[in-house]
C-alpha positions as CSV (number, residue, x, y, z in Angstrom):
1,X,-8.4,-13.0,-12.5
2,X,-6.3,-10.1,-12.6
3,X,-5.2,-8.5,-9.7
4,X,-3.0,-5.0,-8.4
5,X,-2.7,-5.4,-4.5
6,X,-1.2,-1.7,-3.1
7,X,0.1,-2.9,-0.2
8,X,1.6,-6.1,1.7
9,X,4.8,-6.4,4.2
10,X,5.8,-9.6,3.2
11,X,9.2,-9.2,1.8
12,X,10.2,-7.2,5.2
13,X,8.6,-11.0,7.0
14,X,10.5,-12.9,4.7
15,X,13.9,-10.7,5.4
16,X,13.4,-10.9,9.4
17,X,12.1,-14.7,9.1
18,X,14.6,-15.8,6.6
19,X,12.4,-17.1,4.0
20,X,11.8,-17.4,0.1
21,X,9.5,-15.4,-1.5
22,X,9.3,-17.8,-3.8
23,X,7.3,-21.0,-1.2
24,X,6.8,-20.0,2.3
25,X,4.4,-20.2,5.3
26,X,3.6,-16.5,5.1
27,X,0.0,-15.2,3.7
28,X,1.8,-14.3,0.3
29,X,4.5,-15.7,-2.3
30,X,5.0,-16.2,-5.4
31,X,3.7,-19.4,-6.1
32,X,0.2,-18.9,-4.9
33,X,0.1,-15.2,-6.7
34,X,0.2,-17.1,-9.7
35,X,-3.7,-17.7,-9.9
36,X,-4.2,-14.3,-10.7
37,X,-2.9,-13.1,-14.2
38,X,-1.7,-10.5,-14.2
39,X,-0.6,-10.2,-10.8
40,X,0.6,-6.4,-9.6
41,X,2.1,-6.2,-6.0
42,X,3.6,-3.8,-4.3
43,X,5.9,-5.1,-1.3
44,X,6.9,-2.2,1.6
45,X,9.2,-2.4,3.5
46,X,7.8,-1.4,6.9
47,X,10.3,0.9,9.0
48,X,9.3,0.2,12.9
49,X,8.8,3.1,14.9
50,X,11.8,2.0,17.4
51,X,14.1,2.8,14.0
52,X,15.3,6.5,14.0
53,X,18.3,8.2,12.0
54,X,21.2,5.8,10.1
55,X,19.5,2.4,11.7
56,X,16.4,3.1,10.2
57,X,18.1,3.5,6.8
58,X,20.5,0.6,7.4
59,X,17.0,-1.5,8.1
60,X,15.9,-0.1,4.7
61,X,19.0,-1.6,2.5
62,X,19.1,-4.7,4.3
63,X,15.7,-5.8,3.4
64,X,15.6,-3.9,-0.2
65,X,18.7,-6.2,-0.3
66,X,16.7,-9.6,0.5
67,X,14.2,-8.0,-2.0
68,X,16.4,-7.3,-4.9
69,X,18.3,-10.9,-4.5
70,X,14.7,-12.8,-4.2
71,X,13.6,-11.2,-7.5
72,X,16.7,-12.7,-9.4
73,X,16.6,-15.9,-7.8
74,X,12.9,-15.7,-9.4
75,X,13.4,-13.9,-12.2
76,X,11.4,-16.5,-14.5
77,X,8.4,-15.5,-12.3
78,X,8.5,-12.2,-10.8
79,X,9.9,-8.6,-12.0
80,X,10.9,-5.5,-10.3
81,X,8.9,-2.7,-11.6
82,X,10.2,0.8,-11.6
83,X,8.1,2.7,-14.2
84,X,5.1,1.8,-16.8
85,X,6.8,0.6,-19.4
86,X,8.5,-2.0,-17.3
87,X,5.0,-2.4,-15.5
88,X,3.5,-3.7,-18.9
89,X,6.4,-5.3,-20.2
90,X,6.2,-7.8,-17.2
91,X,2.5,-8.2,-17.1
92,X,2.7,-9.5,-20.5
93,X,5.3,-12.1,-19.8
94,X,2.8,-13.3,-17.0
95,X,5.2,-12.4,-14.0
96,X,4.6,-10.9,-10.7
97,X,4.6,-7.0,-11.6
98,X,6.7,-6.4,-8.2
99,X,7.2,-2.7,-7.1
100,X,9.3,-1.6,-3.9
101,X,7.9,0.9,-1.3
102,X,8.1,1.9,1.6
103,X,5.9,2.3,4.9
104,X,7.6,5.0,7.0
105,X,9.3,8.3,6.3
106,X,11.7,7.3,9.1
107,X,13.7,5.6,6.7
108,X,15.0,9.1,5.2
109,X,16.7,9.8,8.7
110,X,16.3,13.5,8.8
111,X,17.9,14.0,5.3
112,X,16.9,15.3,2.0
113,X,19.4,13.9,-0.2
114,X,17.9,10.1,0.5
115,X,15.1,10.7,-1.4
116,X,17.0,10.5,-4.3
117,X,18.8,7.5,-3.0
118,X,15.2,5.4,-2.4
119,X,14.4,6.3,-6.5
120,X,17.8,5.2,-7.3
121,X,16.7,2.0,-5.2
122,X,13.5,1.6,-7.2
123,X,11.8,2.4,-4.8
124,X,7.9,3.9,-6.1
125,X,5.7,4.6,-3.0
126,X,6.6,6.2,0.3
127,X,4.3,6.2,3.3
128,X,4.9,9.7,5.4
129,X,4.6,8.0,8.8
130,X,3.8,4.9,10.7
131,X,1.8,5.5,13.6
132,X,3.8,7.7,15.3
133,X,5.6,10.6,14.7
134,X,9.2,10.8,12.9
135,X,11.4,13.5,11.4
136,X,8.2,14.3,8.8
137,X,5.4,14.6,11.1
138,X,2.9,12.9,13.3
139,X,1.2,9.2,12.6
140,X,-2.4,8.6,13.3
141,X,-1.6,7.3,16.5
142,X,-0.2,10.2,18.3
143,X,-2.4,11.7,20.8
144,X,-2.3,15.4,19.7
145,X,-0.5,15.2,16.2
146,X,0.9,18.4,15.2
147,X,1.0,17.5,11.4
148,X,3.7,17.6,8.8
149,X,7.3,19.4,10.4
150,X,9.9,21.5,8.7
151,X,11.3,18.8,7.1
152,X,8.6,17.2,5.9
153,X,7.0,20.3,4.1
154,X,10.5,19.8,2.1
155,X,10.3,15.8,1.6
156,X,6.7,16.3,-0.3
157,X,8.2,18.4,-3.3
158,X,11.1,16.2,-3.5
159,X,9.1,12.9,-3.5
160,X,7.4,14.2,-6.7
161,X,10.8,15.7,-8.1
162,X,11.2,11.8,-8.2
163,X,8.3,10.3,-9.3
164,X,8.0,8.5,-5.8
165,X,3.9,8.5,-5.1
166,X,3.3,10.1,-2.0
167,X,1.2,7.6,0.4
168,X,-1.0,8.8,3.4
169,X,-2.5,5.4,4.9
170,X,-1.2,5.8,8.5
171,X,-1.1,9.8,8.5
172,X,-2.7,11.7,11.5
173,X,-5.5,14.2,9.9
174,X,-3.6,17.4,10.2
175,X,-0.3,15.9,8.1
176,X,-2.9,13.9,5.8
177,X,-4.3,17.4,5.0
178,X,-1.2,19.5,4.9
179,X,0.5,16.9,3.0
180,X,-2.6,17.0,0.4
181,X,-2.5,21.2,0.0
182,X,1.7,20.8,-1.1
183,X,0.8,18.4,-3.3
184,X,1.0,18.5,-6.6
185,X,0.4,15.4,-8.2
186,X,-2.3,12.6,-7.4
187,X,-1.9,10.4,-4.0
188,X,-2.9,7.6,-2.4
189,X,-3.9,5.6,1.0
190,X,-2.4,2.5,-0.1
191,X,-4.3,0.3,3.4
192,X,-7.0,2.0,4.7
193,X,-10.9,1.6,5.0
194,X,-13.4,3.8,6.2
195,X,-14.0,5.6,9.3
196,X,-18.1,5.7,9.0
197,X,-18.0,2.6,8.9
198,X,-15.7,1.2,11.6
199,X,-14.3,4.4,13.4
200,X,-10.8,3.6,14.2
201,X,-8.4,6.2,13.6
202,X,-6.1,4.8,11.0
203,X,-9.8,5.1,8.7
204,X,-10.3,7.5,6.2
205,X,-13.0,9.9,6.9
206,X,-15.6,10.5,3.8
207,X,-14.0,13.8,3.4
208,X,-10.4,12.6,3.3
209,X,-11.7,9.5,0.5
210,X,-13.7,12.7,-1.1
211,X,-10.3,14.6,-1.3
212,X,-8.3,11.4,-2.7
213,X,-11.7,11.5,-5.7
214,X,-10.9,15.2,-6.1
215,X,-7.1,14.6,-6.7
216,X,-7.2,11.4,-8.7
217,X,-5.8,8.9,-6.1
218,X,-6.2,5.4,-5.0
219,X,-7.5,3.7,-1.5
220,X,-6.6,0.3,-1.1
221,X,-9.1,-1.6,0.9
222,X,-7.1,-3.3,4.4
223,X,-8.1,-6.8,5.3
224,X,-7.1,-6.1,9.0
225,X,-9.8,-6.6,11.4
226,X,-9.6,-4.0,13.4
227,X,-9.9,-1.4,10.3
228,X,-12.5,-3.6,9.7
229,X,-15.4,-3.9,12.1
230,X,-15.5,-2.8,15.9
231,X,-16.7,-6.6,16.2
232,X,-15.0,-9.4,18.0
233,X,-14.4,-11.2,14.6
234,X,-14.5,-9.5,11.1
235,X,-15.4,-11.5,7.5
236,X,-15.4,-10.5,4.1
237,X,-18.9,-9.3,5.0
238,X,-17.3,-6.3,6.5
239,X,-14.8,-5.3,4.2
240,X,-18.1,-5.6,0.9
241,X,-19.5,-2.8,4.0
242,X,-16.3,-0.3,3.1
243,X,-16.1,-0.8,-0.5
244,X,-19.8,-0.3,-0.3
245,X,-19.7,2.8,1.6
246,X,-16.8,4.5,-0.2
247,X,-18.6,3.3,-3.7
248,X,-21.7,5.7,-2.4
249,X,-19.0,8.9,-2.0
250,X,-17.9,7.7,-6.0
251,X,-15.5,6.6,-6.1
252,X,-15.5,3.9,-8.5
253,X,-12.3,5.0,-10.3
254,X,-10.4,5.4,-6.6
255,X,-10.9,2.5,-4.9
256,X,-8.1,-0.5,-5.1
257,X,-7.2,-3.4,-2.8
258,X,-4.7,-2.5,-0.4
259,X,-4.9,-6.2,1.6
260,X,-1.6,-5.3,4.2
261,X,-1.3,-9.7,4.3
262,X,1.5,-10.5,6.5
263,X,1.4,-6.3,7.9
264,X,-2.0,-8.0,10.2
265,X,-4.5,-10.3,11.2
266,X,-6.9,-11.4,8.4
267,X,-11.0,-11.8,9.0
268,X,-11.7,-15.0,9.6
269,X,-13.1,-17.0,6.2
270,X,-9.4,-14.8,4.6
271,X,-6.1,-17.4,4.5
272,X,-3.9,-15.2,2.3
273,X,-3.3,-14.0,-1.5
274,X,-5.2,-17.2,-2.5
275,X,-8.6,-15.6,-0.9
276,X,-8.6,-12.8,-3.0
277,X,-10.6,-15.0,-5.9
278,X,-13.2,-15.8,-3.0
279,X,-13.4,-12.0,-2.3
280,X,-14.5,-11.6,-6.2
281,X,-16.9,-14.0,-6.0
282,X,-18.5,-12.2,-2.7
283,X,-18.2,-8.6,-4.4
284,X,-19.9,-10.9,-7.3
285,X,-22.8,-12.4,-5.4
286,X,-23.3,-8.8,-3.9
287,X,-24.5,-7.7,-7.2
288,X,-20.8,-6.0,-8.2
289,X,-20.8,-6.2,-12.3
290,X,-17.6,-8.1,-13.3
291,X,-16.6,-3.8,-15.1
292,X,-16.6,-2.5,-11.7
293,X,-15.1,-5.5,-9.9
294,X,-12.1,-5.3,-12.7
295,X,-11.5,-1.3,-12.0
296,X,-11.7,-2.6,-8.3
297,X,-8.9,-5.5,-8.5
298,X,-7.0,-4.0,-11.0
299,X,-7.9,-1.2,-13.5
300,X,-7.9,1.8,-10.9
301,X,-4.0,0.9,-9.5
302,X,-3.0,-0.1,-13.4
303,X,-3.9,2.7,-14.6
304,X,-2.4,5.1,-11.9
305,X,0.9,3.3,-11.9
306,X,1.3,2.9,-15.9
307,X,1.8,6.8,-15.9
308,X,4.9,6.5,-13.4
């Protein structure tokens, strides 16, 4: 079984807790991930809304250094991928194809030159905001969002110049549409579900999803229960409802996985990365053909990242 997951917070938690990437008590590690072949994983460094300016950049440097160290220690099991060719080589060698991403534009500390530094550090995707406001603009949980700041408008073409994928998960509605208008390259919502199924502010409207389809982007299905259902408990059945809704909007070539492992809670029937196989099986029992499941679980994201 092949897997490409657009978002997890595992490396941030490993760094904070001093846990190894190979085997740990979190929701994802290299040992469990090896059940999938190939396995591509975007490892996000999450920038808390409590950090701004140089403190945010220093936080990134600490976590990124830990990530590089863990990759070096486990070179036989994981490869740091920064473009399409390095991704292809890692997949052919049956290693975890590890992409480094950042969740939160506050990492830039208000400095445009930091985009180049992110690229040089191997970062391949940047979520413009987290839930609150930062130097780039307003996130999804801001009460009266205004969208992008003047600095945020400068950042988008700079990201595209350095081939860092624009990620609009966590974006407020104004910021989403302003960023989409400025973008000349395909962009993603790495870990967002359907607002028509669950009305959480973090989820995407049908219009947002349709625009992502039109732009040739990706949307990763998120396992966090609050984004799956308004009921007290969530299960894989709820994830299936989001997938079905997105597919009804023409998302066959756009839909992917964006698990958010170690960045939130999980449905009652999901334990961690080892549960991806059971999710595939449940989707299969719902009548999804293998060709469609290959697209959702791997091929859509593979095609997108091979173009980097």
